Structures are given as structure tokens and as C-alpha cells.
PDB file of N, CA, C and O in Angstrom:
ATOM      1  N   MET A   1     -87.977 -75.725  50.056  1.00  0.00           N
ATOM      2  CA  MET A   1     -87.985 -76.446  51.310  1.00  0.00           C
ATOM      3  C   MET A   1     -89.438 -76.594  51.760  1.00  0.00           C
ATOM      4  O   MET A   1     -90.162 -75.604  51.864  1.00  0.00           O
ATOM      5  N   ASP A   2     -89.859 -77.816  52.024  1.00  0.00           N
ATOM      6  CA  ASP A   2     -91.228 -78.031  52.462  1.00  0.00           C
ATOM      7  C   ASP A   2     -91.291 -78.148  53.985  1.00  0.00           C
ATOM      8  O   ASP A   2     -90.269 -78.067  54.667  1.00  0.00           O
ATOM      9  N   PHE A   3     -92.489 -78.337  54.500  1.00  0.00           N
ATOM     10  CA  PHE A   3     -92.727 -78.362  55.942  1.00  0.00           C
ATOM     11  C   PHE A   3     -91.896 -79.431  56.641  1.00  0.00           C
ATOM     12  O   PHE A   3     -91.311 -79.171  57.692  1.00  0.00           O
ATOM     13  N   VAL A   4     -91.837 -80.621  56.072  1.00  0.00           N
ATOM     14  CA  VAL A   4     -91.082 -81.732  56.680  1.00  0.00           C
ATOM     15  C   VAL A   4     -89.600 -81.375  56.775  1.00  0.00           C
ATOM     16  O   VAL A   4     -88.960 -81.657  57.788  1.00  0.00           O
ATOM     17  N   ASP A   5     -89.047 -80.754  55.724  1.00  0.00           N
ATOM     18  CA  ASP A   5     -87.640 -80.335  55.747  1.00  0.00           C
ATOM     19  C   ASP A   5     -87.384 -79.310  56.844  1.00  0.00           C
ATOM     20  O   ASP A   5     -86.357 -79.352  57.521  1.00  0.00           O
ATOM     21  N   ILE A   6     -88.321 -78.397  57.012  1.00  0.00           N
ATOM     22  CA  ILE A   6     -88.175 -77.379  58.053  1.00  0.00           C
ATOM     23  C   ILE A   6     -88.173 -78.028  59.432  1.00  0.00           C
ATOM     24  O   ILE A   6     -87.341 -77.688  60.274  1.00  0.00           O
ATOM     25  N   ILE A   7     -89.090 -78.954  59.671  1.00  0.00           N
ATOM     26  CA  ILE A   7     -89.153 -79.641  60.967  1.00  0.00           C
ATOM     27  C   ILE A   7     -87.871 -80.427  61.218  1.00  0.00           C
ATOM     28  O   ILE A   7     -87.348 -80.405  62.332  1.00  0.00           O
ATOM     29  N   LYS A   8     -87.361 -81.115  60.213  1.00  0.00           N
ATOM     30  CA  LYS A   8     -86.104 -81.855  60.364  1.00  0.00           C
ATOM     31  C   LYS A   8     -84.961 -80.908  60.717  1.00  0.00           C
ATOM     32  O   LYS A   8     -84.129 -81.229  61.566  1.00  0.00           O
ATOM     33  N   LYS A   9     -84.915 -79.750  60.076  1.00  0.00           N
ATOM     34  CA  LYS A   9     -83.860 -78.775  60.355  1.00  0.00           C
ATOM     35  C   LYS A   9     -83.965 -78.269  61.796  1.00  0.00           C
ATOM     36  O   LYS A   9     -82.956 -78.122  62.485  1.00  0.00           O
ATOM     37  N   ILE A  10     -85.184 -78.006  62.238  1.00  0.00           N
ATOM     38  CA  ILE A  10     -85.390 -77.570  63.627  1.00  0.00           C
ATOM     39  C   ILE A  10     -84.892 -78.620  64.599  1.00  0.00           C
ATOM     40  O   ILE A  10     -84.214 -78.293  65.572  1.00  0.00           O
ATOM     41  N   ILE A  11     -85.223 -79.887  64.346  1.00  0.00           N
ATOM     42  CA  ILE A  11     -84.796 -80.975  65.234  1.00  0.00           C
ATOM     43  C   ILE A  11     -83.281 -81.153  65.180  1.00  0.00           C
ATOM     44  O   ILE A  11     -82.639 -81.283  66.222  1.00  0.00           O
ATOM     45  N   ASP A  12     -82.705 -81.159  63.986  1.00  0.00           N
ATOM     46  CA  ASP A  12     -81.261 -81.361  63.835  1.00  0.00           C
ATOM     47  C   ASP A  12     -80.449 -80.262  64.492  1.00  0.00           C
ATOM     48  O   ASP A  12     -79.385 -80.528  65.050  1.00  0.00           O
ATOM     49  N   GLN A  13     -80.929 -79.043  64.434  1.00  0.00           N
ATOM     50  CA  GLN A  13     -80.181 -77.921  64.995  1.00  0.00           C
ATOM     51  C   GLN A  13     -80.582 -77.612  66.432  1.00  0.00           C
ATOM     52  O   GLN A  13     -80.134 -76.615  66.998  1.00  0.00           O
ATOM     53  N   ASN A  14     -81.409 -78.441  67.017  1.00  0.00           N
ATOM     54  CA  ASN A  14     -81.838 -78.275  68.402  1.00  0.00           C
ATOM     55  C   ASN A  14     -82.422 -76.879  68.646  1.00  0.00           C
ATOM     56  O   ASN A  14     -82.097 -76.226  69.638  1.00  0.00           O
ATOM     57  N   VAL A  15     -83.276 -76.437  67.741  1.00  0.00           N
ATOM     58  CA  VAL A  15     -83.900 -75.127  67.852  1.00  0.00           C
ATOM     59  C   VAL A  15     -84.959 -75.173  68.950  1.00  0.00           C
ATOM     60  O   VAL A  15     -85.781 -76.088  69.001  1.00  0.00           O
ATOM     61  N   ARG A  16     -84.925 -74.184  69.815  1.00  0.00           N
ATOM     62  CA  ARG A  16     -85.892 -74.089  70.911  1.00  0.00           C
ATOM     63  C   ARG A  16     -86.658 -72.783  70.780  1.00  0.00           C
ATOM     64  O   ARG A  16     -86.238 -71.748  71.298  1.00  0.00           O
ATOM     65  N   ILE A  17     -87.771 -72.842  70.090  1.00  0.00           N
ATOM     66  CA  ILE A  17     -88.577 -71.651  69.868  1.00  0.00           C
ATOM     67  C   ILE A  17     -89.561 -71.492  71.016  1.00  0.00           C
ATOM     68  O   ILE A  17     -90.215 -72.452  71.425  1.00  0.00           O
ATOM     69  N   SER A  18     -89.659 -70.274  71.530  1.00  0.00           N
ATOM     70  CA  SER A  18     -90.647 -69.979  72.559  1.00  0.00           C
ATOM     71  C   SER A  18     -91.461 -68.767  72.132  1.00  0.00           C
ATOM     72  O   SER A  18     -91.028 -67.973  71.297  1.00  0.00           O
ATOM     73  N   ILE A  19     -92.632 -68.640  72.710  1.00  0.00           N
ATOM     74  CA  ILE A  19     -93.524 -67.533  72.394  1.00  0.00           C
ATOM     75  C   ILE A  19     -93.584 -66.612  73.609  1.00  0.00           C
ATOM     76  O   ILE A  19     -93.772 -67.063  74.738  1.00  0.00           O
ATOM     77  N   HIS A  20     -93.420 -65.310  73.356  1.00  0.00           N
ATOM     78  CA  HIS A  20     -93.466 -64.308  74.420  1.00  0.00           C
ATOM     79  C   HIS A  20     -94.353 -63.153  73.983  1.00  0.00           C
ATOM     80  O   HIS A  20     -94.550 -62.917  72.791  1.00  0.00           O
ATOM     81  N   TYR A  21     -94.880 -62.446  74.961  1.00  0.00           N
ATOM     82  CA  TYR A  21     -95.524 -61.171  74.692  1.00  0.00           C
ATOM     83  C   TYR A  21     -94.466 -60.092  74.851  1.00  0.00           C
ATOM     84  O   TYR A  21     -93.488 -60.270  75.577  1.00  0.00           O
ATOM     85  N   GLY A  22     -94.666 -58.990  74.178  1.00  0.00           N
ATOM     86  CA  GLY A  22     -93.752 -57.875  74.308  1.00  0.00           C
ATOM     87  C   GLY A  22     -94.480 -56.572  74.064  1.00  0.00           C
ATOM     88  O   GLY A  22     -95.640 -56.556  73.652  1.00  0.00           O
ATOM     89  N   LYS A  23     -93.777 -55.472  74.327  1.00  0.00           N
ATOM     90  CA  LYS A  23     -94.339 -54.146  74.092  1.00  0.00           C
ATOM     91  C   LYS A  23     -93.368 -53.368  73.218  1.00  0.00           C
ATOM     92  O   LYS A  23     -92.179 -53.279  73.524  1.00  0.00           O
ATOM     93  N   VAL A  24     -93.881 -52.804  72.128  1.00  0.00           N
ATOM     94  CA  VAL A  24     -93.053 -52.032  71.199  1.00  0.00           C
ATOM     95  C   VAL A  24     -92.642 -50.732  71.888  1.00  0.00           C
ATOM     96  O   VAL A  24     -93.486 -49.988  72.388  1.00  0.00           O
ATOM     97  N   THR A  25     -91.328 -50.465  71.909  1.00  0.00           N
ATOM     98  CA  THR A  25     -90.818 -49.254  72.546  1.00  0.00           C
ATOM     99  C   THR A  25     -90.311 -48.230  71.537  1.00  0.00           C
ATOM    100  O   THR A  25     -90.195 -47.050  71.865  1.00  0.00           O
ATOM    101  N   ALA A  26     -90.006 -48.664  70.311  1.00  0.00           N
ATOM    102  CA  ALA A  26     -89.542 -47.745  69.264  1.00  0.00           C
ATOM    103  C   ALA A  26     -89.737 -48.392  67.902  1.00  0.00           C
ATOM    104  O   ALA A  26     -89.733 -49.616  67.770  1.00  0.00           O
ATOM    105  N   VAL A  27     -89.911 -47.537  66.884  1.00  0.00           N
ATOM    106  CA  VAL A  27     -90.080 -48.000  65.505  1.00  0.00           C
ATOM    107  C   VAL A  27     -89.046 -47.284  64.642  1.00  0.00           C
ATOM    108  O   VAL A  27     -88.959 -46.057  64.661  1.00  0.00           O
ATOM    109  N   ALA A  28     -88.256 -48.057  63.877  1.00  0.00           N
ATOM    110  CA  ALA A  28     -87.263 -47.496  62.959  1.00  0.00           C
ATOM    111  C   ALA A  28     -87.733 -47.697  61.525  1.00  0.00           C
ATOM    112  O   ALA A  28     -88.322 -48.726  61.196  1.00  0.00           O
ATOM    113  N   VAL A  29     -87.472 -46.714  60.678  1.00  0.00           N
ATOM    114  CA  VAL A  29     -87.927 -46.781  59.292  1.00  0.00           C
ATOM    115  C   VAL A  29     -86.867 -47.377  58.371  1.00  0.00           C
ATOM    116  O   VAL A  29     -87.205 -48.112  57.444  1.00  0.00           O
ATOM    117  N   SER A  30     -85.609 -47.078  58.604  1.00  0.00           N
ATOM    118  CA  SER A  30     -84.566 -47.573  57.710  1.00  0.00           C
ATOM    119  C   SER A  30     -83.390 -48.105  58.519  1.00  0.00           C
ATOM    120  O   SER A  30     -82.647 -47.308  59.091  1.00  0.00           O
ATOM    121  N   PRO A  31     -83.193 -49.404  58.589  1.00  0.00           N
ATOM    122  CA  PRO A  31     -84.050 -50.452  58.017  1.00  0.00           C
ATOM    123  C   PRO A  31     -85.302 -50.649  58.871  1.00  0.00           C
ATOM    124  O   PRO A  31     -85.331 -50.280  60.045  1.00  0.00           O
ATOM    125  N   ASN A  32     -86.325 -51.230  58.270  1.00  0.00           N
ATOM    126  CA  ASN A  32     -87.568 -51.475  58.999  1.00  0.00           C
ATOM    127  C   ASN A  32     -87.311 -52.444  60.140  1.00  0.00           C
ATOM    128  O   ASN A  32     -87.029 -53.621  59.918  1.00  0.00           O
ATOM    129  N   SER A  33     -87.409 -51.943  61.353  1.00  0.00           N
ATOM    130  CA  SER A  33     -87.238 -52.773  62.541  1.00  0.00           C
ATOM    131  C   SER A  33     -87.885 -52.055  63.714  1.00  0.00           C
ATOM    132  O   SER A  33     -88.243 -50.881  63.622  1.00  0.00           O
ATOM    133  N   ILE A  34     -88.027 -52.774  64.810  1.00  0.00           N
ATOM    134  CA  ILE A  34     -88.607 -52.189  66.010  1.00  0.00           C
ATOM    135  C   ILE A  34     -87.782 -52.594  67.218  1.00  0.00           C
ATOM    136  O   ILE A  34     -86.954 -53.503  67.150  1.00  0.00           O
ATOM    137  N   SER A  35     -88.022 -51.908  68.318  1.00  0.00           N
ATOM    138  CA  SER A  35     -87.471 -52.298  69.610  1.00  0.00           C
ATOM    139  C   SER A  35     -88.628 -52.834  70.430  1.00  0.00           C
ATOM    140  O   SER A  35     -89.713 -52.253  70.448  1.00  0.00           O
ATOM    141  N   VAL A  36     -88.388 -53.953  71.111  1.00  0.00           N
ATOM    142  CA  VAL A  36     -89.443 -54.624  71.870  1.00  0.00           C
ATOM    143  C   VAL A  36     -88.925 -54.973  73.258  1.00  0.00           C
ATOM    144  O   VAL A  36     -87.836 -55.527  73.405  1.00  0.00           O
ATOM    145  N   ARG A  37     -89.714 -54.644  74.273  1.00  0.00           N
ATOM    146  CA  ARG A  37     -89.410 -55.083  75.637  1.00  0.00           C
ATOM    147  C   ARG A  37     -90.237 -56.340  75.890  1.00  0.00           C
ATOM    148  O   ARG A  37     -91.460 -56.276  76.012  1.00  0.00           O
ATOM    149  N   LEU A  38     -89.554 -57.484  75.969  1.00  0.00           N
ATOM    150  CA  LEU A  38     -90.239 -58.754  76.183  1.00  0.00           C
ATOM    151  C   LEU A  38     -90.769 -58.836  77.605  1.00  0.00           C
ATOM    152  O   LEU A  38     -90.206 -58.236  78.521  1.00  0.00           O
ATOM    153  N   SER A  39     -91.851 -59.580  77.787  1.00  0.00           N
ATOM    154  CA  SER A  39     -92.439 -59.723  79.112  1.00  0.00           C
ATOM    155  C   SER A  39     -91.398 -60.254  80.093  1.00  0.00           C
ATOM    156  O   SER A  39     -90.664 -61.195  79.791  1.00  0.00           O
ATOM    157  N   GLY A  40     -91.347 -59.640  81.264  1.00  0.00           N
ATOM    158  CA  GLY A  40     -90.405 -60.052  82.297  1.00  0.00           C
ATOM    159  C   GLY A  40     -89.048 -59.395  82.190  1.00  0.00           C
ATOM    160  O   GLY A  40     -88.177 -59.656  83.021  1.00  0.00           O
ATOM    161  N   SER A  41     -88.838 -58.549  81.192  1.00  0.00           N
ATOM    162  CA  SER A  41     -87.551 -57.888  80.994  1.00  0.00           C
ATOM    163  C   SER A  41     -87.684 -56.388  81.224  1.00  0.00           C
ATOM    164  O   SER A  41     -88.737 -55.801  80.978  1.00  0.00           O
ATOM    165  N   SER A  42     -86.613 -55.784  81.694  1.00  0.00           N
ATOM    166  CA  SER A  42     -86.636 -54.331  81.906  1.00  0.00           C
ATOM    167  C   SER A  42     -85.962 -53.573  80.769  1.00  0.00           C
ATOM    168  O   SER A  42     -86.030 -52.345  80.716  1.00  0.00           O
ATOM    169  N   THR A  43     -85.310 -54.299  79.857  1.00  0.00           N
ATOM    170  CA  THR A  43     -84.642 -53.653  78.728  1.00  0.00           C
ATOM    171  C   THR A  43     -85.246 -54.137  77.410  1.00  0.00           C
ATOM    172  O   THR A  43     -85.783 -55.241  77.325  1.00  0.00           O
ATOM    173  N   ALA A  44     -85.149 -53.296  76.395  1.00  0.00           N
ATOM    174  CA  ALA A  44     -85.721 -53.622  75.087  1.00  0.00           C
ATOM    175  C   ALA A  44     -84.685 -54.286  74.197  1.00  0.00           C
ATOM    176  O   ALA A  44     -83.492 -53.995  74.288  1.00  0.00           O
ATOM    177  N   VAL A  45     -85.151 -55.178  73.337  1.00  0.00           N
ATOM    178  CA  VAL A  45     -84.329 -55.777  72.289  1.00  0.00           C
ATOM    179  C   VAL A  45     -84.481 -54.882  71.061  1.00  0.00           C
ATOM    180  O   VAL A  45     -85.601 -54.578  70.652  1.00  0.00           O
ATOM    181  N   THR A  46     -83.367 -54.461  70.474  1.00  0.00           N
ATOM    182  CA  THR A  46     -83.421 -53.556  69.324  1.00  0.00           C
ATOM    183  C   THR A  46     -83.203 -54.315  68.026  1.00  0.00           C
ATOM    184  O   THR A  46     -82.700 -55.439  68.030  1.00  0.00           O
ATOM    185  N   GLY A  47     -83.586 -53.696  66.914  1.00  0.00           N
ATOM    186  CA  GLY A  47     -83.365 -54.293  65.596  1.00  0.00           C
ATOM    187  C   GLY A  47     -84.209 -55.513  65.320  1.00  0.00           C
ATOM    188  O   GLY A  47     -83.800 -56.399  64.571  1.00  0.00           O
ATOM    189  N   VAL A  48     -85.384 -55.567  65.918  1.00  0.00           N
ATOM    190  CA  VAL A  48     -86.271 -56.728  65.777  1.00  0.00           C
ATOM    191  C   VAL A  48     -87.055 -56.618  64.473  1.00  0.00           C
ATOM    192  O   VAL A  48     -87.619 -55.565  64.175  1.00  0.00           O
ATOM    193  N   LYS A  49     -87.095 -57.690  63.701  1.00  0.00           N
ATOM    194  CA  LYS A  49     -87.876 -57.748  62.461  1.00  0.00           C
ATOM    195  C   LYS A  49     -89.314 -58.151  62.782  1.00  0.00           C
ATOM    196  O   LYS A  49     -89.595 -58.718  63.838  1.00  0.00           O
ATOM    197  N   TYR A  50     -90.210 -57.848  61.857  1.00  0.00           N
ATOM    198  CA  TYR A  50     -91.625 -58.183  62.037  1.00  0.00           C
ATOM    199  C   TYR A  50     -92.216 -58.563  60.689  1.00  0.00           C
ATOM    200  O   TYR A  50     -91.655 -58.239  59.643  1.00  0.00           O
ATOM    201  N   LEU A  51     -93.347 -59.247  60.718  1.00  0.00           N
ATOM    202  CA  LEU A  51     -94.011 -59.668  59.488  1.00  0.00           C
ATOM    203  C   LEU A  51     -94.517 -58.459  58.721  1.00  0.00           C
ATOM    204  O   LEU A  51     -94.926 -57.468  59.325  1.00  0.00           O
ATOM    205  N   ALA A  52     -94.492 -58.532  57.398  1.00  0.00           N
ATOM    206  CA  ALA A  52     -94.882 -57.421  56.537  1.00  0.00           C
ATOM    207  C   ALA A  52     -96.342 -57.017  56.729  1.00  0.00           C
ATOM    208  O   ALA A  52     -96.705 -55.871  56.464  1.00  0.00           O
ATOM    209  N   SER A  53     -97.172 -57.934  57.179  1.00  0.00           N
ATOM    210  CA  SER A  53     -98.594 -57.634  57.362  1.00  0.00           C
ATOM    211  C   SER A  53     -98.868 -56.806  58.619  1.00  0.00           C
ATOM    212  O   SER A  53     -99.993 -56.349  58.818  1.00  0.00           O
ATOM    213  N   TYR A  54     -97.858 -56.607  59.467  1.00  0.00           N
ATOM    214  CA  TYR A  54     -98.012 -55.864  60.718  1.00  0.00           C
ATOM    215  C   TYR A  54     -97.442 -54.457  60.558  1.00  0.00           C
ATOM    216  O   TYR A  54     -96.331 -54.289  60.055  1.00  0.00           O
ATOM    217  N   SER A  55     -98.201 -53.446  60.986  1.00  0.00           N
ATOM    218  CA  SER A  55     -97.736 -52.056  60.980  1.00  0.00           C
ATOM    219  C   SER A  55     -97.503 -51.629  62.422  1.00  0.00           C
ATOM    220  O   SER A  55     -98.458 -51.295  63.124  1.00  0.00           O
ATOM    221  N   PRO A  56     -96.254 -51.634  62.879  1.00  0.00           N
ATOM    222  CA  PRO A  56     -95.981 -51.386  64.294  1.00  0.00           C
ATOM    223  C   PRO A  56     -96.202 -49.947  64.731  1.00  0.00           C
ATOM    224  O   PRO A  56     -95.985 -49.001  63.974  1.00  0.00           O
ATOM    225  N   THR A  57     -96.639 -49.813  65.968  1.00  0.00           N
ATOM    226  CA  THR A  57     -96.818 -48.532  66.623  1.00  0.00           C
ATOM    227  C   THR A  57     -96.284 -48.669  68.047  1.00  0.00           C
ATOM    228  O   THR A  57     -96.456 -49.711  68.680  1.00  0.00           O
ATOM    229  N   VAL A  58     -95.637 -47.614  68.551  1.00  0.00           N
ATOM    230  CA  VAL A  58     -95.129 -47.629  69.920  1.00  0.00           C
ATOM    231  C   VAL A  58     -96.280 -47.941  70.876  1.00  0.00           C
ATOM    232  O   VAL A  58     -97.390 -47.436  70.714  1.00  0.00           O
ATOM    233  N   ASN A  59     -96.001 -48.772  71.863  1.00  0.00           N
ATOM    234  CA  ASN A  59     -96.922 -49.244  72.912  1.00  0.00           C
ATOM    235  C   ASN A  59     -97.821 -50.398  72.474  1.00  0.00           C
ATOM    236  O   ASN A  59     -98.646 -50.854  73.265  1.00  0.00           O
ATOM    237  N   ASP A  60     -97.686 -50.886  71.235  1.00  0.00           N
ATOM    238  CA  ASP A  60     -98.421 -52.096  70.843  1.00  0.00           C
ATOM    239  C   ASP A  60     -97.958 -53.264  71.710  1.00  0.00           C
ATOM    240  O   ASP A  60     -96.773 -53.392  72.015  1.00  0.00           O
ATOM    241  N   VAL A  61     -98.898 -54.105  72.098  1.00  0.00           N
ATOM    242  CA  VAL A  61     -98.567 -55.368  72.752  1.00  0.00           C
ATOM    243  C   VAL A  61     -98.516 -56.407  71.634  1.00  0.00           C
ATOM    244  O   VAL A  61     -99.488 -56.589  70.901  1.00  0.00           O
ATOM    245  N   VAL A  62     -97.369 -57.090  71.509  1.00  0.00           N
ATOM    246  CA  VAL A  62     -97.130 -57.969  70.368  1.00  0.00           C
ATOM    247  C   VAL A  62     -96.814 -59.395  70.808  1.00  0.00           C
ATOM    248  O   VAL A  62     -96.411 -59.646  71.944  1.00  0.00           O
ATOM    249  N   VAL A  63     -97.010 -60.318  69.870  1.00  0.00           N
ATOM    250  CA  VAL A  63     -96.660 -61.724  70.067  1.00  0.00           C
ATOM    251  C   VAL A  63     -95.332 -61.960  69.344  1.00  0.00           C
ATOM    252  O   VAL A  63     -95.181 -61.610  68.173  1.00  0.00           O
ATOM    253  N   CYS A  64     -94.371 -62.559  70.059  1.00  0.00           N
ATOM    254  CA  CYS A  64     -93.021 -62.729  69.532  1.00  0.00           C
ATOM    255  C   CYS A  64     -92.595 -64.194  69.565  1.00  0.00           C
ATOM    256  O   CYS A  64     -92.906 -64.922  70.507  1.00  0.00           O
ATOM    257  N   LEU A  65     -91.879 -64.614  68.525  1.00  0.00           N
ATOM    258  CA  LEU A  65     -91.181 -65.898  68.534  1.00  0.00           C
ATOM    259  C   LEU A  65     -89.738 -65.610  68.919  1.00  0.00           C
ATOM    260  O   LEU A  65     -89.118 -64.691  68.385  1.00  0.00           O
ATOM    261  N   VAL A  66     -89.202 -66.399  69.850  1.00  0.00           N
ATOM    262  CA  VAL A  66     -87.832 -66.191  70.316  1.00  0.00           C
ATOM    263  C   VAL A  66     -87.060 -67.495  70.168  1.00  0.00           C
ATOM    264  O   VAL A  66     -87.526 -68.555  70.586  1.00  0.00           O
ATOM    265  N   ASN A  67     -85.861 -67.407  69.562  1.00  0.00           N
ATOM    266  CA  ASN A  67     -84.973 -68.549  69.419  1.00  0.00           C
ATOM    267  C   ASN A  67     -83.549 -68.098  69.716  1.00  0.00           C
ATOM    268  O   ASN A  67     -82.941 -67.382  68.921  1.00  0.00           O
ATOM    269  N   LYS A  68     -83.026 -68.512  70.844  1.00  0.00           N
ATOM    270  CA  LYS A  68     -81.645 -68.203  71.220  1.00  0.00           C
ATOM    271  C   LYS A  68     -81.306 -66.728  71.054  1.00  0.00           C
ATOM    272  O   LYS A  68     -80.251 -66.396  70.513  1.00  0.00           O
ATOM    273  N   GLY A  69     -82.170 -65.852  71.502  1.00  0.00           N
ATOM    274  CA  GLY A  69     -81.912 -64.425  71.423  1.00  0.00           C
ATOM    275  C   GLY A  69     -82.416 -63.746  70.166  1.00  0.00           C
ATOM    276  O   GLY A  69     -82.509 -62.519  70.126  1.00  0.00           O
ATOM    277  N   ASP A  70     -82.743 -64.518  69.134  1.00  0.00           N
ATOM    278  CA  ASP A  70     -83.344 -63.939  67.935  1.00  0.00           C
ATOM    279  C   ASP A  70     -84.841 -63.777  68.167  1.00  0.00           C
ATOM    280  O   ASP A  70     -85.510 -64.698  68.637  1.00  0.00           O
ATOM    281  N   VAL A  71     -85.357 -62.606  67.834  1.00  0.00           N
ATOM    282  CA  VAL A  71     -86.772 -62.306  68.072  1.00  0.00           C
ATOM    283  C   VAL A  71     -87.438 -61.944  66.740  1.00  0.00           C
ATOM    284  O   VAL A  71     -86.874 -61.194  65.943  1.00  0.00           O
ATOM    285  N   LEU A  72     -88.623 -62.474  66.511  1.00  0.00           N
ATOM    286  CA  LEU A  72     -89.442 -62.133  65.357  1.00  0.00           C
ATOM    287  C   LEU A  72     -90.834 -61.794  65.869  1.00  0.00           C
ATOM    288  O   LEU A  72     -91.450 -62.596  66.572  1.00  0.00           O
ATOM    289  N   VAL A  73     -91.337 -60.605  65.520  1.00  0.00           N
ATOM    290  CA  VAL A  73     -92.677 -60.194  65.932  1.00  0.00           C
ATOM    291  C   VAL A  73     -93.671 -60.674  64.892  1.00  0.00           C
ATOM    292  O   VAL A  73     -93.531 -60.392  63.701  1.00  0.00           O
ATOM    293  N   LEU A  74     -94.677 -61.404  65.357  1.00  0.00           N
ATOM    294  CA  LEU A  74     -95.721 -61.923  64.466  1.00  0.00           C
ATOM    295  C   LEU A  74     -96.826 -60.911  64.229  1.00  0.00           C
ATOM    296  O   LEU A  74     -97.434 -60.887  63.159  1.00  0.00           O
ATOM    297  N   GLY A  75     -97.087 -60.075  65.226  1.00  0.00           N
ATOM    298  CA  GLY A  75     -98.127 -59.065  65.079  1.00  0.00           C
ATOM    299  C   GLY A  75     -98.635 -58.606  66.416  1.00  0.00           C
ATOM    300  O   GLY A  75     -98.178 -59.053  67.468  1.00  0.00           O
ATOM    301  N   GLU A  76     -99.599 -57.695  66.354  1.00  0.00           N
ATOM    302  CA  GLU A  76    -100.181 -57.093  67.551  1.00  0.00           C
ATOM    303  C   GLU A  76    -101.227 -58.016  68.152  1.00  0.00           C
ATOM    304  O   GLU A  76    -101.975 -58.682  67.436  1.00  0.00           O
ATOM    305  N   LEU A  77    -101.267 -58.044  69.471  1.00  0.00           N
ATOM    306  CA  LEU A  77    -102.275 -58.815  70.188  1.00  0.00           C
ATOM    307  C   LEU A  77    -103.584 -58.031  70.182  1.00  0.00           C
ATOM    308  O   LEU A  77    -103.611 -56.853  70.539  1.00  0.00           O
ATOM    309  N   ALA A  78    -104.653 -58.682  69.780  1.00  0.00           N
ATOM    310  CA  ALA A  78    -105.956 -58.000  69.704  1.00  0.00           C
ATOM    311  C   ALA A  78    -106.613 -57.954  71.065  1.00  0.00           C
ATOM    312  O   ALA A  78    -107.713 -57.421  71.201  1.00  0.00           O
TER     313      ALA A  78
END
């Protein structure tokens, strides 16, 4: 699947991706996932996946992609 196919799929499925900041509240080893409290929220989202290049630590401030409740952490904010 190339870039154009991905964009068409996003448009066809009415995907609404937004970017949020969050704070890591917990790190799980098996399966690899984290809990993140998104900005403006008082509760954490659990079972969040992250990019392999990121090594999460509790209290990291992270950049997240959000689509209809699905969250993906891109990495730590420098």
C-alpha cells in the first residue's frame, strides 16, 4: 500500500486523526504497552501502543495520534 492508497482509505473511512499531548502513567512489559493520560483528561487510557524507537518511562510527556478512541504514542516531547 503506497501513500496515495493510505490517503484514499483515510478519506473513504472518514478517519479523523488528531494530535494530543499526554503523560505516561504506567509501563507494561508483556504485552508492550503503556497507560497515558491525555491532556484535558483526568483518567488514563490503558493498553496504548507506541513506536519501537521510543522507550517509555513513567511521567514522560508524549505526542499522541488519536482516532476515534484509538491512541498511538509517537514518542517523548523534547
